[in-house]
Phi, psi and omega in degrees: 000133174297122185283358184286121175286076187238148183297341185274358177229189186264015176266136185231146180253132171251129177252118184256127177247120173275111181253141179240299177217048186249034182296334179282341183264336197296322181295316178297317181297316179297318177302315181293323178297311180294328178296319186265353178236047184295328185255017183244137176279110183212164171233150178260115183248106183265116182262094187284132178239097157087294200270135169052051184296320183297319179295314179297322180301319179295321177297314180297320179299321178292322177293324178296323178295327182279316187252346179110135181292338179280351184245344178240114183241140173241119181240094189277155171236152188290337182200174179288122185234002179109154185293316182300316179290335175294320176297315180298318179299316180295321180298328180298335184251002183276125180260354182280158174280338177236149181230128171256129177249130179210158179282154182258012182265012178075012176280340177251114184276128179298348179297341179276348184302316177301327179292322176299313182294318179298317180297319179296319179296317184289328189248342186070023185297148173281331180222134169240120184242140176284140180228140177269353196243029169232172180303125183101347178261170179174185181225138173236137174099000178258146173280173186298320181297318180293322177296316181294322179296314180295314181295320180296319179297320180289321177296317179298316179295322177300317183293319186274326191249339183047064188277348181081018177211149186270345185229088185282334185270357177286163183225019179258099190215152171249130179237144160292132189303316181298325178290316179299318178298319180294315182294314182300323181294342182262348185275146179238348183288160175234165180069207188275353169294338179305321180299317180294315182296326181298317179290320179297316178298319179298318179295317180296328181276356176084017179286146181283118181245130174238161182235150174232129178292135177226159170253117177279128185243119178257041183204120178296323182298318179295320181298319184294327181276354179252005180282000000 
């Protein structure tokens, strides 16, 4: 099978957004996704967790009218149940052969999505993960202490776990769907440690991991001027 998530073949990409209280961001984020993935066959799978569901539902319904009900999906859960179970819930509804997971708070810019897909095509990787800690990557909007804490945690994990990736705590990733299903079934962590365990499990299982430099943005104002 051609691994390219392209409209011209039978491979499809599902992009899963874990939303918590981002109803004000979701329309902008969806617009940016469609802007940067014009030639890719994909669906938007929003895994809603807990807050203000009715308001978000109305926003999603308007987006479905604009982009199509077959491309914008809302899969709600009754309450907050944890990040790992949100991934599992989203996978149950994902029809793509590849899955991109990204945050819905605008910290992950959709402009990097073509780079993820290109890297997967060039290397045949099972996982392509965004990294802040290689040449071309970085962070905007964090103070020095937060940067040092994040960098220190990743260096410690690199030393102890040898995971085969430079940014274990990041959550902007492209997975082959079958690989994601396998990794999740092996994970036991909850919360945001789950992101770290997923990469470690993938490395232990021998899956091919590649990286793409990204800039993590902790500021809506910065994101708006870079669109």
